[in-house]
N, C-alpha and C positions, 0 to 999 in steps of 0.2 A: 734614861735606861738605869739598872741596878749596878752595873760596872762602870769603872772609869773608862775614859777614852784612852786606849793604849797608845795611840800616835802622839799624845802630847804630854811629854815629860813634866814631872812636878816642878813648879817654879817657887821660889821663895817670895812669900808674901812682903811687899814694902808698904809702910804706912806712908799715906799721902796727906798732906795737910788739907783740911776741910775748904780751905779757901782757895787751894790750886788744884782741886780734883779734876781729872780731866773729863768726867761726866758730868760735873756739875758746872753750871754756867751762872753768871749772876742774872740776877731778875731782871728781866727786860720787859715785863707786862704781860706776858703770856707766853705761849709755846710749851713744848714737852721738855721735861728735864729729867734725864735717867739717874736713879741712885742704885748703881750696880754692885754687887757683890760676886766675887770670884767663885765659881762652883768648881768643887774637887770631887765630888761624887754625885751620882743620881742625875746626870744631865744629858742631854741630847743635842746634837749639833743639826741644826735646821736652817736650810739656806733661805735668803731674803727673797729668792725668786718665787718661793711657795708663801712666805709670810705676807709679802707684798706684791702678790699676784694681781696684775690688773684686771683679770677676767673672772677668776674665781670667786664664788660668794663667801662670805665669812664663815659660813657653816662649814663649806668645802675646806677652807683653810685650817680651821680648827681641827677638824676631822682628819686632814692629812697631817697635821702636826702630832696629833693623838696617836694615829697608826704608826708613824715613824718611830714613836717613842716606846712602843710595844716590844717585848722581847720575842725572838724567834719561836714558832709553835703557838702563839697567842691566837685565839679566835677573833677574827675580823669580819665575820659576816654580818648581814643587816640585822638578823635576829639578836645577836650578841651585842652590837652597838646600840640597838634600840633599847635594850634591858640596861645598858650601862648610862644612857644619857636620856634627859626628859624629851628630846624630838622623837618623833614617831618614826614608823618604818619608811613610810613615803619619802619624808625630808631627808632620811639618812641614805635611802636609795638614790634620791637626786644628788646627793653630794657626792656619793661614790661614782656616779656616772660622769660628774664634773672632773674628778681626779683623774678617771680612767681616760677621759676624751683629752687630758692634757698631759698624759704620759707620767702621772705620778703613781698609777696603780696599774696592775694587770691581773685579770681573772683568767684562769685557764682550767679546763675540765679535763681530767685525767683518768686513766682506770689505773686503780691499786691492785696489788697482788691478788687479792680476795675476789676480783671481778667487779666490784663495785665502782662506779663513777663519782668522783668527788670533784668539787671546785676549790681550787688552791688561789689564794690572793698573795701577791707580791707586790710589795711596797717599794718604790724608788724614790730614793732621796735626791737624785738628779733626773727631770723629767727626760723621757726618752720616747721615741715613737714606737708606733705598736709593733713593726717590724724591724728586726735589728739590722736585716741587710740594706734596708732603704735609709738607715740613719746617716744624717750628714757628717762629714768628718769633723773633729775639733777645730776651731779657728786657731790661726797662728797665734803663739804668745798666750794662750790661755793658762791659767794656773795649773801647776802639777797635781794640785789636791783636787781641782775639779775634773781634769783628765782621769784621774784614779778613782773617782767617786763611782760606788756599785750600789745595785740593789741589795737590800737586806730581806731575807724571806719572813713572811708572816706566817706561813704554813709550813709545817716539816717538809723536807726533802725538795722543796720547789726550787732551791738554787740550782740543783742539777738538771732542772727541765730546760729544755730548748726554748728560745725564746718564739720560735714560729709557733703558729696556732696548731692545735691538735687536730687531726683529722677525726671527723664525726665517725664513730663505729657503725658498720653496717647494719641496717635494720634486720631483724630476724625475719625468716620466711613465714608467710601464713600457714596456719595449722591445717593438716590433712586429715581426711578420715582415715579410720584404722579398721581393718577385718576383724570379723568376730573370732575366727580360728586362723590365726595367722602361721600356718604350716610352713616348714622350711621350703617344700617344693614351690607353694605359692608365691613366697617371697623372691625366690630365685627367679621365677619367670617374670615377676614384677620388675627385678632389676635389670634382666636382659631386656625387657620391652624398653625401659627409660635409655640404657646404654645404645640402643639402636635408634634412637630418634635423632642422632646426628647424621645418620644415613637419609633420614627423610629432609631435614633442613640443617644445613651447618651451624646456623645460629642456636641450635638447641644441644650444643656441647655443654654437658653438665659435669660439674666437679663430684669427686666422691662424696662430699658432705651433703651437696644437694641431692644427690642420688639416693643416699640414705634418708635425707628427709622425706622424699617422695615416694620412696617405695611402699610403705603402709598404704598410702592412697590409691596407688595402682592395684595392690593388693584387694583392697575393697571392691574396686570395680569389677576385678576377675571373679571375686566371689558372689557377684550378683548376676552370675551367668552371662557376663558381656565378653566377647572374645576379644584376645589380644589385638586383633586386626581393628576391631571397633574403638578399643581404648586408644591405640595408636593414631586413629584417625581424628578422634575427638581432641588430642592433645596437640596434634601437629597440623591440623586444618585451620584456615582462616587467620594465619597469623598476620600481625600489621606489617604494612610494608616497610615502614621505617626500622631502624634499628631497634633491637631488644636490648635494654638495660639490663634487665634481670629476668632471664628466661625461666629460672627456677621459680621465680614468684609469680610468673604468669600460669606456669603448668599446675602450682600449687592452689592458685585461684579457681582454674578450671576443674580441677580434682575434686574441689569443694562444692562450687556452684552448680555443675552438671552432674553430680552424683545421681546416677539412675535410682530408682525405687527397688524395693527388695522384691524377688521374684515371688509369685504366688505360693501360698503353702500347697503343696501335694502331699497326701497321705500316703505313707508306703502300703505297697501291695500286700494283701494278706498272704501268710505263707501256704503253700499247697498242702491240702489235706492228705494224710497217707490213706492209701486204699488198700485192702486186703486181698490176697492173691486169689485167683480162681481155684474153687474145688469141685468136684463131681460128686453130685447126690448119691448116697449108698441105697436110696430107695427108688429114685427114678432116673438116675444117670443123667440129671440135668445139672448144668453148670451154674454155680453160684459163688459168690464172694464170702469168704469166711477166714478167720485166722487159722483154722484146723479143720481136717476133714471130717465129714458127717452128713447130716441130712440137710435139706433145704428148709427154708420156711413153711411151704405146704406139707410136706412129709412130715414135719415135727407136728403140725395142727392136726393132721389126720391120726396121728398117733396119740395126741391128747385127747381127740373126741372119741376114739375107741376106748381109750382107758375110761 
């Protein structure tokens, strides 16, 4: 890492003779010889339980050491690591699964304030089980440093997350049809119908959120000349005998799958034509309809012929 280890105070460097250096051994014909130089900056303390792990692959060990050296907030997802190293995404993903299986890595899905669900990666410099409440107590006589070793966060704010697995958010309800003209009276009738379903079957007790989601679907049925009794029967009849896990999802499916067709188009009746009042003919005293008093059609014809 870029910062010094604050828990280790600086020590004065003492020169050791080349022939008595503690990490140099005389030539014995083979074997490893360490030529160590003390680090004062840009170093990371990594346990031998990781670098000499008997079950992890070499790629997983190297990747675990690399992740532990990253600063908090660095990207440690498969895409970022595959872009950094020559190994492909498949091998990177397999190595991450190894580290996660042996307790060196935890990946948790959480919802951020904006509503989006993100995956946070938590790197552990001391292997831990997946559930903190099932962790075995530290053995007697363990070093204090090993007991105080804690995980550092690779993603921001993940240190404050609980070690328990996040509950999966509930799935959204299926979409329901909507009425063409959602009048307030129609929506209120649909809401009252949904609220009364609990009287038909106690398992159909709906929350306020579920009722608001299903109300447009019931209104669409009512707008298709379906009576409230028929809608109630279609929703509350033939329910499964076992318990209903999500009654609102079942009702939403029925509102969509069993939606009746639109009623046939009926042309509006023509408006009644206005009729003139009855008048008495001035020539023959016969009744006829006209807007004003005068002569009937026959008397007017006789006058024209006489003229």
